[in-house]
C-alpha positions in Angstrom: -0.1 -0.1 -0.1 2.9 2.4 0.9 4.5 1.7 -2.6 1.2 2.4 -4.4 0.7 5.6 -2.3 4.1 7.0 -3.3 3.3 6.1 -7.0 0.0 8.2 -6.7 1.8 11.0 -5.2 4.7 11.0 -7.7 2.1 11.1 -10.6 0.3 14.0 -9.0 3.6 16.0 -8.5 4.6 15.3 -12.2 1.2 16.7 -13.3 1.6 19.6 -11.2 4.9 20.4 -12.4 3.9 20.0 -16.2 1.1 22.3 -15.6 3.2 24.9 -13.9 5.8 24.7 -16.6 3.3 25.0 -19.3 1.8 28.0 -17.7 5.3 29.6 -17.4 5.8 29.1 -21.2 8.0 26.1 -20.9 5.7 23.7 -22.7 4.6 25.1 -26.1 4.3 28.2 -28.3 1.9 30.6 -26.7 -0.8 31.8 -29.3 0.1 35.2 -30.8 -2.2 38.1 -30.0 -3.8 39.5 -33.2 -2.4 42.9 -34.3 -4.9 45.7 -34.7 -5.3 46.7 -38.4 -3.3 50.0 -39.3 -5.5 52.9 -39.8 -5.1 54.8 -43.0 -3.9 58.4 -42.4 -5.3 61.2 -44.2 -2.2 61.2 -46.2 -2.6 57.6 -47.2 -6.3 58.5 -48.2 -5.1 61.5 -50.2 -2.5 59.3 -52.2 -5.2 56.8 -53.0 -7.5 59.4 -54.2 -4.7 61.0 -56.3 -3.9 57.6 -57.8 -7.6 57.0 -58.7 -7.6 60.4 -60.3 -4.6 59.6 -62.4 -6.1 56.6 -63.7 -9.4 58.7 -64.8 -7.0 61.3 -66.6 -5.2 58.4 -68.6 -8.6 57.2 -69.7 -9.8 60.7 -70.4 -6.6 61.5 -72.5 -7.1 58.5 -74.5 -10.7 59.3 -75.3 -9.8 62.9 -76.2 -7.0 61.7 -78.4 -9.5 59.4 -80.2 -12.0 62.2 -80.7 -9.4 64.2 -82.5 -8.8 61.5 -84.9 -12.4 60.5 -85.7 -13.9 61.5 -88.9 -17.4 60.0 -88.0 -19.3 62.6 -86.2 -21.2 60.2 -84.0 -18.0 58.5 -82.7 -16.4 61.7 -82.5 -19.3 63.0 -80.1 -19.1 59.8 -78.1 -15.3 59.9 -77.6 -15.6 63.6 -76.5 -18.3 62.9 -73.8 -16.3 59.9 -72.5 -13.3 62.3 -72.2 -15.4 65.0 -70.6 -17.1 62.4 -68.0 -13.7 60.9 -67.1 -12.0 64.2 -66.6 -14.9 65.2 -64.3 -14.4 61.9 -62.4 -10.8 62.8 -62.0 -11.4 66.2 -60.8 -13.4 65.0 -57.9 -10.7 62.7 -56.9 -7.9 65.6 -57.1 -10.3 67.7 -55.0 -10.7 65.0 -52.4 -6.9 64.5 -52.3 -5.9 68.0 -51.7 -8.7 68.2 -49.1 -7.2 65.4 -47.2 -3.5 66.6 -47.8 -3.3 70.2 -48.8 0.5 69.8 -49.2 0.2 67.3 -52.1 1.4 69.5 -55.0 1.1 66.7 -57.5 -2.7 66.8 -56.9 -3.0 70.5 -57.1 -1.2 70.2 -60.5 -3.6 67.7 -61.8 -6.5 69.5 -60.3 -5.4 72.3 -62.7 -5.0 70.0 -65.5 -8.5 68.5 -65.2 -10.1 72.1 -64.7 -8.2 73.2 -67.8 -9.6 70.2 -69.9 -13.0 71.2 -68.6 -12.7 74.7 -69.6 -12.4 76.3 -66.2 -9.3 78.2 -66.7 -9.5 80.4 -63.6 -9.7 77.5 -61.3 -6.9 75.8 -63.3 -4.7 78.7 -62.9 -5.5 78.9 -59.1 -4.6 75.3 -58.7 -1.3 75.5 -60.7 -0.4 78.5 -58.6 -0.8 76.4 -55.5 1.2 73.5 -56.8 4.0 76.0 -57.6 3.8 77.8 -54.2 4.4 74.4 -52.5 7.0 73.3 -55.0 8.6 76.3 -56.8 10.0 75.6 -60.2 7.8 72.4 -60.5 8.2 71.8 -64.3 4.9 70.2 -65.0 2.9 72.8 -63.5 4.9 75.4 -65.2 4.2 73.8 -68.7 0.5 73.2 -68.0 0.1 76.9 -66.6 1.6 78.1 -69.8 -1.0 76.2 -71.7 -3.6 77.6 -69.5 -2.3 81.2 -70.1 -3.0 80.5 -73.8 -6.6 79.4 -73.1 -7.3 83.0 -71.9 -5.0 84.8 -74.3 -2.5 85.7 -71.8 0.2 85.4 -74.4 3.0 87.3 -72.6 2.6 85.0 -69.6 2.8 82.0 -71.6 5.9 83.2 -73.2 7.4 83.8 -69.7 6.4 80.3 -68.5 8.4 79.1 -71.7 11.5 81.2 -70.6 11.2 79.8 -67.0 10.9 76.3 -68.2 13.6 76.3 -70.7 16.6 76.2 -68.5 15.4 73.3 -66.4 13.3 71.1 -68.7 13.9 71.5 -72.5 11.4 68.6 -73.2 8.5 70.3 -71.6 9.5 73.8 -72.9 9.3 72.2 -76.4 5.9 71.1 -75.6 4.8 74.4 -74.6 6.2 75.9 -77.8 4.3 73.3 -79.7 1.0 74.5 -77.9 2.0 78.0 -78.9 2.1 76.9 -82.5 -1.4 75.3 -82.3 -2.6 78.5 -80.5 -1.4 80.6 -83.5 -3.1 78.3 -86.1 -6.3 78.3 -84.2 -6.4 82.0 -83.7 -5.6 82.8 -87.4 -8.7 80.4 -88.1 -10.9 81.7 -85.4 -9.5 84.9 -83.8 -10.6 85.7 -80.3 -11.8 89.2 -79.2 -8.7 91.5 -79.1 -6.4 89.2 -81.2 -4.9 90.7 -84.2 -2.9 89.5 -87.1 0.0 91.6 -86.2 -0.1 90.2 -82.6 -0.1 86.7 -84.1 2.8 87.5 -86.6 4.7 88.7 -83.7 4.1 85.5 -81.6 4.9 83.4 -84.7 8.1 85.2 -85.2 9.0 84.9 -81.3 8.3 81.0 -81.6 10.6 80.6 -84.7 13.2 82.6 -82.9 13.0 80.4 -79.8 13.1 77.3 -82.0 16.5 78.5 -83.5 18.0 79.2 -80.1 16.8 75.9 -78.9 18.4 74.2 -81.9 21.6 76.1 -81.6 21.9 75.1 -78.1 21.3 71.5 -78.8 24.0 71.7 -81.4 26.5 73.2 -79.1 25.7 70.8 -76.5 26.3 67.8 -78.9 29.4 69.3 -80.1 30.7 69.7 -76.6 29.8 66.2 -75.7 31.5 65.0 -78.8 34.5 66.9 -78.0 34.9 65.6 -74.6 35.5 62.0 -76.1 38.8 63.2 -77.7 
């Protein structure tokens, strides 16, 4: 009986020891506590809205490009409407983005772009100005604002935009110069109030002078690069 008593006691001690060891982490891996989900910050939400807006802009640009290529009136009208609707959707996204994060200069720039595409030049210029106040010298905004200036016949401001852009981004400067050429052609076909043939001739001359300067500069740059190899 004594032996049996010790056996029961030993078993009880082993179970108690095992239970204590398990409770102290010596037995198995404890179950991990679930981490709470990360809350999106206003900046995160602003970036998401911005990215959604960019997707709408890309769709709108494709439809707008298609509209210019269409010879069929019905298809042209449909593509133009699709472009307008997508620019409108993009505009809403960029408005949300700048409300959530007023420092997001890219969203201000695209807010200007979509307003311009929808024909609201005053709001477009205000948005470009905001983008440039946050990031001075922002090349995309300088170029877009230059095109917006053309939309309201502020030619001298567009010319200054080109001069501001040329030293830092020749590619976008060239794009703005191309927009100026298109402006001259459009104004010659359908002049706006206050636009004269003489003023268009002056702008056309200025454009050609800037093209010549750009071409000479590019040639000098290429010559310098080639000379550095010798």
